[in-house]
C-alpha positions in Angstrom: -21.3 88.8 223.6 -22.8 85.8 225.0 -23.2 87.0 228.9 -24.1 83.5 230.5 -21.5 80.9 229.2 -22.0 78.7 232.2 -25.5 78.3 230.8 -24.1 76.6 227.7 -22.9 73.0 227.7 -25.2 72.0 230.5 -28.3 71.5 228.8 -30.0 72.4 225.7 -33.3 73.3 225.2 -36.1 72.4 222.3 -39.0 75.1 222.3 -41.4 76.1 219.7 -40.7 79.4 217.7 -44.0 81.2 219.5 -41.4 81.2 222.6 -39.2 83.6 221.1 -42.0 86.5 220.7 -43.4 85.3 224.2 -40.5 85.8 225.7 -39.7 89.3 223.6 -43.2 90.1 225.0 -43.1 89.7 228.6 -39.7 91.8 228.6 -41.6 94.1 226.9 -44.2 94.3 229.4 -41.7 94.7 232.3 -40.2 97.5 230.7 -43.1 99.8 229.2 -46.1 98.3 231.2 -45.0 97.2 234.9 -42.0 99.5 234.8 -40.0 97.4 236.5 -37.1 97.1 234.5 -35.0 99.9 233.1 -34.1 98.5 229.5 -35.2 95.2 228.5 -32.5 95.0 225.4 -29.8 93.3 227.2 -32.5 90.3 228.2 -33.2 89.9 224.8 -29.7 90.1 223.7 -28.9 87.1 226.0 -31.8 85.2 224.4 -30.4 85.5 221.1 -27.2 84.8 222.6 -28.4 81.6 223.9 -30.6 80.7 220.6 -27.4 81.8 218.2 -24.8 79.5 220.3 -27.5 76.5 220.0 -28.2 76.2 223.6 -31.9 77.1 222.7 -32.9 75.0 219.6 -35.7 76.5 217.8 -38.1 74.7 215.5 -41.4 75.4 214.1 -44.2 73.1 214.4 -44.9 70.7 211.9 -48.6 69.2 210.9 -48.5 66.5 213.8 -47.6 68.6 216.4 -50.0 71.3 215.6 -52.8 68.7 215.5 -51.3 67.5 218.7 -51.9 70.5 220.1 -54.9 70.9 219.2 -56.3 67.8 220.6 -54.3 68.8 224.0 -56.3 72.0 223.6 -59.2 70.9 223.6 -59.0 68.4 226.1 -57.7 70.2 228.6 -59.6 73.4 227.7 -56.1 75.3 227.9 -55.0 77.8 224.8 -53.0 76.5 221.4 -50.1 78.8 222.8 -49.7 76.4 225.9 -50.6 73.3 224.4 -47.8 73.6 221.9 -45.0 73.3 224.2 -47.0 69.8 225.6 -47.3 68.5 222.2 -43.7 69.1 221.5 -42.7 67.7 224.1 -44.4 64.5 224.0 -43.6 64.3 220.4 -39.8 64.8 221.0 -39.8 62.7 224.5 -38.0 65.4 225.7 -38.8 66.6 229.7 -41.1 69.7 229.5 -39.3 72.3 231.8 -41.8 74.9 232.8 -43.0 76.7 235.7 -46.4 77.0 234.8 -48.4 74.6 237.0 -51.7 74.1 234.2 -49.0 72.9 231.7 -47.1 70.9 234.4 -50.7 69.3 235.3 -51.9 68.9 231.7 -48.9 66.9 231.1 -49.2 64.5 233.6 -52.7 64.2 232.3 -51.5 63.7 228.6 -48.5 60.8 229.9 -51.0 59.3 231.6 -53.1 58.7 228.1 -50.5 57.4 226.5 
């Protein structure tokens, strides 16, 4: 059952498929390593509900996005994992939504190069 219906209909998010693994790993880390979360499964369920409902659209990066990610990572010395989000944003002309300061700075730099 979708627990956060208020998120639906407002914004749709497009994200590379690796985000599912990153988010799930983060929840796992908080439960089992940091021990500041008692049960991570409800969070994973919410994530899945958002994907299943279409509020979060998962994409597998194509060759063009992978090449662009590689170039961005090379220029910025960032990981491919970070660069893929930036490349996807640039290729789709969608706003990058992130709390990551380094990603934001790289995105600003990349938009100036266009």
